N, C-alpha and C positions, 0 to 999 in steps of 0.2 A: 745350695750358691754357689756358681763357678766360679773360677780362678778371675775372671774378669768384673765378673759385678763386684767378684769383692773388692777386686780396686778399686771399684768404681764409688761404693758404697763407704770405705777410707777414704778417699778424695775428699767427697762429699764432708765428711764427719770432719777432716783436718782445715773445709774453707770453711767452715762452722763457727772453728772454733778459732781462724784467722780472724776472723768478724768481731768477734765478740771482743778478741783481745784490742783490733782493734777501733772497738767501742767504746772501750774501759774510760771514765771521764777524769780518771786521776793523772794522767799518761799528757802530756801536750804534745802538739805539733813537734814542736820544736826538737822534741826527743826522739821522736819517730823517725826527722828531719837528716839528723845525726846516725843514725842507725842505718837509712837509707843510704848517706853517704859513704860508709868503709869502702876500700878498694873490692873489699869482694864481689860484690854488685854492680863494680866499674866493669870489672873482667870477664861475669859472664853475660853483661848486658846486651851485645853484639850476639847473643844465642836468645835473650830472654825474646822476642819480635819469635823468631821462630817456634820455640815452644810454646809458645803462648794460644796462635795460628796452627799447632800440629795438636793439643787440647783442645782446642775448641774441636777441630775436625773430627777428632777419637769423639768427641761425646755426642757429636750429633750424629756421626754415625754410627751409634749407639743407643741416639736414642728414635732414631728413625727406624730399627730395627724393632728396638722394643713397640712402638705402633705397630709396627706390620703385624708383633706376636702377639698385639694383646686384637688385635683387629680377626686374626687366623681365629682362636680358641673362643675371642665370641663368638664368632657364625657357628663352629664347631658346636660350640655350647647349644645354640637357638636348635641345633636341625638334632642335634642328641635328644632333648626336651620336647619337638615336635613328634619324633618320632620315636620317641617313649624307651632308650637303649640300653643297658643295661646299670646297672647302677656305680658297678665301680666305674665300670668305662667314663659315667660321667660323672663321679670322687676325682677322676684321672686330670680329667678335660679342664673341673674349676678348680683346682692343682693348680696345672699350667695357667689356668689367666692369672690366677692371684700374681703368679710368682711371674707373669710377665706387665701385671701393671708394676708390682713395686718395684721394677727393674725399669718399668715406663718411670715413675715418681723421679729415683734415687739419679738418671739418666738425665731427668727435665731439670731438677733444683741443681745438680751440677753446675749444668753448663752454666743458667740460672746465675748462683753465685759465681763463680770464675770471669762472670762478665761486670758482676758488685765488688766484686774485691778489687780485682782491676781499678774499678774507677774512684772506688775509695780509698787506693792509695795513691790515685791523682789526687785525688782535692785535702789529704790530709799533706802533700807537701806542696800544692799551688798557698796550703793555708797557711802555712810556715816559709811561705816567700817571700806571702803578703806580710806575715805580721815581722818577720827580719828587716823588711823595707822599709816598714811603720815606724819602726825603731831610728832606722839609717835618720830617715827624713825628719823623723819629731829633731834628733842631734843637730841639723841642720839646721831646723828653720830658727833652732835657739839660739847656735853660734852669729845665722846671720842679723838673727834681731837684737845681739847685744856689739856686731861691728856698726852697724846700724847706729847704734844710739851711743856709742863711741865716735864715728862723725860725727853725727850731730851738737855735741860736744864741743870737738874740737871747734867748730864749724863758730860756734860761738863767742868763744876765744878771742879765735880771729877776728870777729866784729868790732870785741874792744878792744881787741890790737891796735887796727887801721885808723879810728880815731888819735892816737897818738905819734904818730908816725907823717913821715912827711910826702910828698904827693912822688915822688920814687916808687918808696917802701909803699904806696900805698899801694900802686900801681901792680905791683908785685904782689904784692898780698891779695889785692882782687883775682888777679891771674890762678892765683893759689886756691882763692875761697870758689873761683868758678870752678875747677878741679875736683873741688870737695865735693860740691855742690854736685857734678857729674857722678861722681861716683857715689854717693850718697840714693839716686836715682837709681843708678845701676844694682845698688843692692835693695832698694825697694820693688825693685821688678824682680829678684831673686829670690828672694821672701815670700812673695805674692808666691812666686812659680812653684816651690816648697811647699807653701800654704794652700797653695789648689792641689798638687802632687798627694799633700797629707789626708787631706780630706777624699783624695779617688782613694788613695786606699784603704781608711778607714769604712768608707761604703761596699768598696770590693773585701774587707773582712767577712761584714756582715753577711755580705750574701753566700764567700763562702761557709759561715759556722750556718744559716738559714738551708742550704744544700743540707752540710754535713745530718743537722738535724732533722730534716726528710729523708735523708735516705738511711738514717738509727729505726726512724717511726716505718717509713718502707718496711726493711729487713725484720722487723719486733713482726709486721702483719707476716711478712708472707713464713714467718717460720713459727707462728699461730696455725696457720691455713695446711701447712705443712704437715702438724703433728695430730691434726682434725684429720686430716688423709688419712697419718696410719692407723691412728683411732679405729676411722672410718672401717679401714683392711682388714683389720685387726677383728672387729666387727664378724664382717662378712664374708671371713675366712672359719672363723666358730661356727656362723650361722652352717656354713655350706658342709663343715667336719661332722 
């Protein structure tokens, strides 16, 4: 295996390891959010998009080169079998075909897992933000409810006080009472908005959780398919040898 394909294979194994770490159930999204918020990531953020696109371009080039090699040696393999070439030449061509197929799978899965890894990081970040927003909205809703109850109690007390005062004082208290009623309506409106926002945040969290579970299932399926393909290639290699 040449240096470039050793590098691609190492990159593939690193991607698989990172995805497995991200899928660990005992590490909450908030912990990953704290890790992603380190200052070192902010320093390299300007280079991240360029590096991401550069790696994609390199993997696509290597994937297309592997496809070309597979087609090349597949056609050569068919020609040698039809013309009855030498056994050594046939084995050499078969070895070349196996290597090109191996490189095809390595580059293809590296490209796919690179895209999956980026999407997984994005989903984890969004999920952590939604969970944080949910806690903030819940606290705001509780505070608004307490304030509304307090104003309602004060309003009831003022009603009882109005009965024992003269008209001037009663007029003043009625004005204050109306103001308190208006403030109460505003608080109810804010409470309703906070409740709606909390309900929306809960739905978003459930959606993100479902997407993460689907992504984990898809990753497990692809990993199983990758292992089956590797076993199949090893069996074909042993048969050819």
